[in-house]
C-alpha positions, 0 to 999 in steps of 0.5 A: 500500500502506497502512502504519501504524507506531506508536512511543513505547510503553514502561514508565512509572510511574503518573501519568507521560506517554507520546506515541505516534506513528503514521506513515502511508504510502499514506494521507493522515491529514488526509483520512481518519478516524484513531484509537487503540485499545487491547487489554488481555490477555483483553479486547476491542479498544476505541476510545481516541480518534478524529479524523475528516477534518473534525477532530471528535474523540472520546474514551473516557470513561476517558481524557477529560481525560488523553489528547489525539489530534492530527495533524501533516499535514506529517509525515502522522502521528497522535499520542496524548499520554497524561498522568496514566497509570494501571495500567489504561491498560496495553495494546497500543495500535493505530493505525487508519485508515479510508477509505470502503472499508477499515480499516487497522491498525498492528502495535501498541505496548505501553504498560505502566504500573507502579511 
């Protein structure tokens, strides 16, 4: 059974930082595609950052230079380091794991950027 548990969300002021964590069980993060997506109220869920099993990384244009995705294979966890946060980054952030056959989602963690 695959489980993805996100943590690290919260309320932060503009230009602040947060680090999201996605602890995986039932799946190995280093051998599967992993990613972070976000969904703001009234909008579709969009990709923020992804990392393949081979280590290739891609970012949404809106977060390039501010967000960093990385994984700790020893902890089987994927992280999203978010710096220079903006109000428009406010959303529910979801962790995603993709195998050859299935995709799995975490329950989401709320990130609110506001003064």
